[in-house]
N, C-alpha and C positions, 0 to 999 in steps of 0.2 A: 907166210901165212899157212896156217895148218888147214887141213881138209874140214875139220869140224867147225872152225870159224867161217870158212867160206860157204858152207851149208847153212848156217844159222838163219841168215835173212831169208833164204828160199823156203825153209821149213816154216818160219813164222808166218810168211805169206799164205802158204797152203793151209795152215791151220786156221787163219782169219777167213779164208774163203769157205772153208768147211763149216765154220760157225755160222757165217752169213747165209749159207745154203740151208740151214735148218730152220730158218725163219725165227729163231729165238730173240734176234735182235729187235722184233716188232712187240715184244712182250712189255708191258707198262710196268713200271715199278709197283711192286706190291700185288701184282696179278700172278695167279698160279697157272701151271701149264694146263690144267683142266679148264680154267677160265678162258685161256686163248683158243682152246679146241671148240669151246661152245660160242665164242664171240661170232656175231654175225647172225645167229639164230634168233627167232623171235622169242621174247621172254615168255615163260609159261604162264598161263592164267591162273589166279588164285582159286583154290576149291570153292565151289558154290556152297554156301552155308545152308545147312538143314532149317527148313521152316520151323519156327517156334510151336511147341504143341498148343492146341487151342486152351484158352483160358477158361477154367471151371468157374461157375457161379454158384453160390449156395442155393439150395432148392427152395423155391417159394412154396407155400400152402397149396396142395393139389386141389385142383377144382374151383380156384377162386380167380376171379379177373383182376385187372388192374384196380378198378375202382373199390373192390371189396378188400383187396390186400392193403390199400392205402388207409382203411379204416381200421385195421389191427394196430393197436399202439406198438410203438417202436421197442419199448420196454418188455413187452409180452413174451415169454419163452414157452409158453403153454397154450395150446388152443384146442378146444372140442369143437370140431366141425360137425353140425348136424344138418344133413341135407335130404329132401324130399324130392321125387321124382318130377311133381308138378306143382302147381300153385295150389291145386285143390286137394292134394293128397295128405292123407292123415297118418301114413306109414313114413318112416324116416330110417336112415342108418346114421350112426354116431362113429367118430374116430377121433381119438385123441392124439394129438400131434405135440412134439417138443422141438424147440429151434436149438441148433448147436452152431458154434461160431463159424466152422469150416463147411460142414455139410448143408446147413439150413434146416428146414423143416422135416422131420422125420417121424412116421406114425410108431406109437409105442404101445398102442391098445386099440382093440376093435379091428375090424367094423362090428358095431353092435346094433341089432335091431331096435328101433325106437318107435314111439308114437308121438304124434303132436296133435294140434286142435282138430276137432271134428270137421271143420270147413277149411281145413288148410292153413295157409300162410297170408300174412298181410303186412305191408310196409305202414300201415295207418291203424294201428290197433285200437280198438274202443272196448269198453268194459262189456262183456256179455256177447261178444260177436263170434265166439267159438273158433277164432283164429289165433295162430301163435305168431307173434310179432317177429319179423325178419330183421337182421341186422348183427352187429358185433357188440357184446354186452360182457362186462366183466362179471367174474365169479368170485364172491368175496366172503360169503357167509353160509353155514350149513347148519343143520339141526335134524331133529326127528323124534319119533316117540320111543326108538330103541336107543341104548347107549351108543356113545361115539365109538365108530369102528376102528378108529386110529387115524383120523385126518388131521392135517396141520392147519386146516380152515377153523376159524372160530365155530364151535359147535354148541348149539343149545337144544339139550334134551329135555322135552316137555310133553306132559300128557296132552297138551292142547292140540298135538300133532295127530290125534286119534281122528279117524274118519269112518263114515258108515255109509249105507245106502248102495245104490247101483249106478254104473256108468251108462254112457249112450247105447250100449249094446246089451244092456241088462246084466253086465258082468258086476261082481262084488267089488266095491271098493275099499274094503278093510285092508290095512296094512299099506295102502299107497304111500302114506306120510311116514312110514317107519324111517325112512332116510330122505332127506330132502337138500338140495343145493339153490340157494336163492340166484336167480337171474337178475342182475342189476338192471332191471326195467322198471321205471316209475317207483323206485324205492330209494331209501337211505341207506348207502353201504355202511358196514360197521355195526348193523343192528340185527337182531334175530329175524329170520325169516317171517315169523309171525307179526312182526311190526306192519302196521296198516297205513303208515305215513305215505301219501302219494303226491311227490312234488310236482308232477304234471296235472294233477286234479284227478278227482274220482272218476271222470268220464273216460279216462285213457287206461282204465283197468289197472291191475297190479297183482300181486302174489303170483308172477310167473316163476315157477320152479322147475327144476329138474328133480323127479322124484320116482318112486317104485312103479313099474308098470302095472296096469290091472287088466291087460289084455284087451284093451280098447282104446278109442280115441279120447283126448282129454279136452278140457274147456279152452286152455291156452297153454299149458305146460309141455314140457318134453318129459317122456317116461323111458326109463331103462329097467331092466330085469333087476331083481334084488342084488344078485351076485355081480352085476355089472355097476351097480350104484356103489356097492361096497368097494369094487375096484377103482371106481372113479374117485370116490372119497379120499382114499389112501394115496392115490397118485397126484393129486392136486397139490401144488405148493405155492403159499401166497408169495414167497419170495421170486417166483417166476411170473407173477401177476398174470394168472390164467383168465382167459376169455372163452365166451361161446360164440361161435359164428354159425349162424342159421338161417334157414330159407330154402326154397326150392332151387334145384340146380342151375335153371337159366338165370335166377336172380344172383346167386353166388358167382356165377361166371362173368358177371358184368365187369 
């Protein structure tokens, strides 16, 4: 027997012992050395997800409470909001809003100074009470003594829109009906503002318009300066089914 053959079993035994001493024999099939070094440690926790950003909602019509917002037709995408400080106020302000799918309602014109009925506002209007009716009403027809300034509403130019005399403060009324927009209160939509048909009866009044301001309170109408009347007439779009929302601020906030 040669020396190499005699030493072979000894060398093999030494090598096996060396391998066992490394601990590699405990490694499971398919596991990496790194896995074996981390075995026995607690598993790391998954990262805490960041909270989702707050969901944004389309903006409602400013100044209106739930009851009044519910009265605005779903199809309407234009709203002229006319608000007075108190129930007895004959001075108001008007803001034109448009509704956009993502943003909701956004002001596009105003605020404009306005006048309303001499005795303020009422939710039970009667002919001659000198109050402006409160609520939500469609705006569907326009007209005036002067030619159409470029409105998309049906417009009736007629000399019968002429007016004379003086208002409640002694101010001249001439030119007040140069431009008018009929408020669909106790009237037949789709007719000239001059039409005198009163579906609710004569005692509930009628002929409630938005017209040119004469620097004083009205009988029941809402009035704006001539400049602002032209701006409103050219902005209103029948395809957006415009409405006027009007009344004292506490009423609108309901």
